[in-house]
N, C-alpha and C positions, 0 to 999 in steps of 0.2 A: 505494499499499501504506498505509495507516496503524496508527499503534499507538498500542493499548488501555491507559487505567492498569489495573492488575491488579484484579480486584474482591477482594471479603471474604471468603472459604471460611467465614466463622461466619455464623452464623443467630440471629436476636434468643432464640427455643427454647434454643439452644446459651449466647448473650450471660446473658439470666435465670439460666441453669441454674448459672456457673460466679459470679454474683452471690450466688446464696439458696447454696449451696456454701459460698463463703466464710462468709458471713454466721453459717450454724451452726456452721461448722468455726472460727470464733471468738469465739461468743458458748458454744459447749459448753467451749474451753477455758479462757474468762475464768468461767466457774461450775468448773470444777474446779479453779482456780487457791483462788477465794475461802470453797469448802468444803473444800480442803485443811488436816488437822489439824495444821498446824505453827504453827511462831510469827510473826507480821506481818512480821517481817524480810526472812523467806522469802519468804511471798505475793507480797511488794512488791519481792523481788530476780525471781522466777518471771513476775511482769505486767510488771516492765521488759525483760526477757528478753522477752519476748512481744510487745510493740510494738517491739522492735528487729528481731524475725522478721518483722511485718507492713510496719514501713517500707523493711526491705532487701528485698521482694517488689515493692514499689510498684517500687522504682529499678529491680529488675534485670528486671521487664517492659518499663520504659521504654526503659532500656537494648537491649533485646531489638529491642523495636518500631522504636527511634530506625537500628539497625544495618540491619532491615531494609526501612528506608525509604531510607535511601542506598543501598542493594544495586539496588531495585528504578528509582531516578533512574539509576543510572548503568547499568543495564539497557537502561535507553529510550534513554540517548541513544548506547549502543553499537548497539542497534538501528535509532535514526534515521541514522546515520553508514554503518550498511552500508545501510540502505533506499537514502539519497545514492548511493553507491558502484552499487549494482546501476541503479538506473533513468540517471545517467551514464554507466555501460558499452555499448557495442554492439557487440555479438559480430562483426556482417558488416562492422569497421569495417579498411579497407585500411591506415592511417596504423600504422606500426610506433613504439613506442615508445624 
């Protein structure tokens, strides 16, 4: 019994759609901040807030990905131990433990 690495469920089309969606939403918010009829310092504050949200989003996505990868490694190790126990187990053995 062999274990295989989990396959990614995301297709290329989904990946491209996510990139385009991120780019369009970021540009739209930036344009909205630029054309907002307020003082320059308010625009700068909003732009800084937008930058913070974007960097926090990337950090959160990386943390979630790292957690999922570590769980996948743990699951594979557990599966390998179980496979080893099952291959070593002989249900017809007459020896008692």
